[in-house]
C-alpha positions in Angstrom: -65.7 78.5 -33.6 -62.8 76.0 -34.3 -62.9 75.0 -38.0 -61.0 71.6 -38.5 -62.3 70.3 -41.8 -61.1 69.6 -45.4 -59.5 73.0 -46.7 -62.5 73.5 -49.2 -64.8 74.3 -46.2 -62.5 76.3 -44.1 -63.4 79.7 -45.6 -67.2 79.7 -45.9 -67.4 78.4 -42.3 -65.2 81.2 -41.2 -67.4 83.7 -43.1 -70.6 82.4 -41.5 -69.4 82.2 -38.1 -68.2 86.1 -38.2 -72.0 86.6 -39.6 -73.2 84.6 -36.5 -70.9 87.0 -34.2 -68.2 84.4 -33.5 -64.9 84.6 -33.0 -63.0 82.0 -35.4 -59.8 79.9 -35.0 -59.4 78.3 -38.4 -56.7 75.7 -39.0 -54.0 75.9 -41.8 -54.6 76.8 -44.8 -57.0 79.5 -43.5 -58.6 79.2 -47.2 -58.6 76.9 -50.2 -57.5 79.9 -52.7 -56.6 83.6 -52.2 -60.0 84.9 -53.2 -61.6 83.0 -50.3 -58.9 84.1 -48.0 -59.8 87.8 -48.6 -63.5 87.1 -47.9 -62.3 85.8 -44.5 -60.4 88.9 -43.7 -63.3 91.3 -45.0 -65.8 89.3 -43.0 -63.9 89.5 -39.7 -63.4 93.3 -40.2 -67.0 93.8 -41.3 -68.4 92.0 -38.1 -65.7 93.0 -35.9 -64.5 89.7 -35.0 -61.4 88.0 -34.2 -60.1 85.3 -37.0 -56.9 83.6 -36.4 -55.2 81.2 -38.7 -53.4 78.3 -36.7 -50.0 77.2 -37.4 -48.8 75.4 -34.3 -45.3 76.7 -34.9 -46.1 80.0 -34.0 -46.9 78.7 -30.2 -43.1 77.6 -29.9 -41.1 79.7 -27.5 -37.8 78.6 -29.1 -39.0 79.8 -32.4 -40.5 83.1 -30.9 -36.7 83.6 -29.4 -35.1 82.8 -32.9 -37.4 85.3 -34.7 -36.9 87.9 -32.1 -33.1 87.6 -32.4 -33.2 87.6 -35.9 -35.6 90.7 -36.2 -33.4 92.7 -34.0 -30.8 92.4 -36.8 -28.3 90.1 -35.2 -28.2 87.9 -38.3 -27.1 91.1 -40.4 -28.9 91.8 -43.6 -31.2 88.9 -44.8 -32.3 88.7 -48.3 -33.4 85.1 -48.4 -35.4 82.4 -46.4 -36.1 78.7 -47.7 -38.4 76.4 -46.7 -37.6 72.4 -46.9 -40.4 70.0 -46.7 -39.0 66.6 -47.5 -42.0 64.3 -46.3 -42.0 61.0 -47.6 -45.4 60.5 -49.1 -46.4 57.3 -50.5 -48.5 56.6 -53.6 -52.1 56.9 -52.7 -53.2 54.4 -55.5 -55.8 54.4 -57.9 -58.9 52.0 -57.8 -59.4 49.8 -60.6 -63.4 50.8 -60.5 -65.2 53.8 -59.0 -65.2 53.6 -55.2 -68.2 53.8 -53.1 -68.8 56.6 -50.7 -68.8 55.5 -47.0 -72.3 54.9 -45.6 -71.3 57.1 -42.7 -70.5 60.1 -44.7 -73.3 62.6 -45.9 -71.6 63.3 -49.2 -73.5 66.4 -50.2 -72.7 68.0 -46.9 -68.9 66.6 -47.3 -68.6 68.3 -50.8 -70.4 71.4 -49.7 -69.2 74.2 -51.8 -66.6 72.0 -53.8 -67.5 70.4 -56.8 -69.3 66.9 -56.5 -67.5 64.4 -58.5 -69.7 61.4 -59.4 -66.9 59.2 -59.2 -64.0 58.7 -56.9 -61.2 56.9 -57.8 -59.3 57.3 -54.6 -59.0 54.2 -52.4 -59.2 56.1 -49.0 -62.0 58.6 -48.7 -60.6 60.3 -45.6 -57.2 62.3 -45.7 -56.4 61.6 -49.2 -58.5 64.6 -50.4 -55.5 66.7 -49.7 -53.9 65.6 -53.1 -56.9 66.6 -55.1 -57.4 70.3 -56.5 -61.1 70.5 -55.6 -60.6 69.9 -51.9 -56.8 70.3 -51.1 -53.6 72.1 -51.7 -51.1 69.3 -51.8 -48.1 69.6 -49.6 -47.7 73.1 -50.2 -50.7 74.1 -48.3 -50.5 70.9 -45.7 -46.8 70.5 -44.1 -45.1 73.2 -46.0 -47.4 76.0 -45.0 -45.9 76.0 -41.5 -42.3 76.6 -42.7 -43.6 79.4 -45.3 -45.4 81.0 -42.2 -42.1 81.1 -40.3 -40.3 82.5 -43.3 -42.7 85.4 -43.6 -42.6 85.8 -40.1 -38.9 86.3 -39.9 -38.6 88.5 -43.1 -41.5 90.6 -42.1 -43.0 90.5 -45.3 -46.8 90.8 -45.8 -49.0 90.5 -48.8 -48.6 88.4 -51.7 -45.4 90.3 -52.9 -44.3 90.9 -56.4 -44.2 87.9 -58.2 -44.2 84.0 -57.8 -42.9 81.4 -59.8 -43.6 77.6 -59.4 -42.5 74.7 -61.0 -43.0 70.9 -60.3 -45.1 67.8 -60.8 -46.5 64.6 -59.7 -43.5 62.5 -60.2 -42.3 58.8 -59.3 -45.8 57.1 -59.5 -49.2 57.1 -61.2 -52.2 57.5 -59.1 -55.4 59.2 -58.3 -53.7 62.0 -56.9 -53.7 65.4 -58.8 -51.4 67.8 -56.9 -47.4 68.0 -57.0 -45.5 65.7 -54.7 -42.4 67.7 -56.1 -42.7 71.5 -56.0 -40.3 74.7 -56.0 -41.8 77.9 -55.6 -39.8 81.6 -55.6 -41.8 84.2 -53.7 -40.6 87.6 -54.9 -40.7 90.4 -52.3 -38.5 93.0 -54.1 -35.4 93.2 -51.8 -36.1 89.8 -50.1 -37.1 86.2 -51.5 -38.8 83.1 -50.2 -37.7 79.7 -52.0 -40.0 77.0 -51.2 -39.4 73.2 -51.7 -41.5 70.3 -51.2 -40.5 66.9 -51.9 -42.4 63.7 -51.6 -40.2 61.1 -52.7 -37.5 59.4 -50.8 -34.7 61.5 -50.2 -31.1 60.1 -49.5 -29.3 61.0 -46.4 -26.5 63.6 -46.3 -24.5 61.4 -44.3 -25.4 57.9 -43.0 -25.2 58.5 -39.3 -27.7 61.4 -39.5 -31.5 60.9 -39.0 -34.0 61.2 -41.7 -34.4 64.7 -42.7 -38.1 65.8 -42.8 -37.8 69.6 -43.3 -37.4 72.9 -41.8 -36.5 76.5 -42.6 -33.4 78.3 -43.3 -32.6 82.0 -43.1 -29.4 83.3 -44.8 -27.8 86.5 -43.4 -24.6 88.2 -43.8 -23.6 87.1 -40.2 -24.5 83.5 -40.5 -27.6 81.2 -40.7 -30.7 80.3 -38.8 -31.9 76.5 -39.5 -34.8 75.5 -37.6 -34.0 76.9 -33.9 -30.4 76.9 -34.2 -27.8 79.6 -35.0 -24.7 78.7 -37.3 -22.0 81.2 -38.2 -21.1 81.5 -42.0 -18.7 78.5 -41.8 -21.6 76.2 -40.6 -20.3 75.9 -37.0 -22.9 75.8 -34.5 -23.0 79.1 -32.3 -26.3 78.3 -30.1 -29.5 76.8 -30.1 -32.6 78.7 -29.1 -34.7 77.2 -26.2 
């Protein structure tokens, strides 16, 4: 069973599929919250099913090569990984009156396990559910989850770590959205850490001749840096590109 739905449906469909004896490929994020994610893992183990959470960056040969090179110790001691998601998001706006549910949508089934708001103020019914707490996870669980996955993979960390600090908000416009468009999270794994940054507003270029930067990940080691699929020495000089 391939699960490609709004986030609030991911875990329940995954559990039902395991109960039905099916293996599951569920798109990111695998769950709407941590509790639901644990139910997916427990269901897969109980019913002896394969459950895979999909982030397409895991399929990149260049990234696999870079991570293997890093995990072999070639970058020296690594204490910090960073995710940078500078993905410009325009305001979703806010209706001046409650919006009608599209006639093609079974609203009861669409809401499913989520609360069923009596009134909708977002102008676009589809996709903009990402920015509401009942159904989405904001940019942290939308685009940035890809970079977070790579950072966890490279650092070799598992579980939730010791602590998480998060700060940010929805800045730059007032609309029907609820989730932050600007957010920084620090994930503490003891001797290692991940700093995650999402930025939904316009970001000025570092240099006029550079292309727009949408985001990536950076591993900082005692012997250099890996940014995306490129290796740099401690002075910032390009050493090689993984391919």
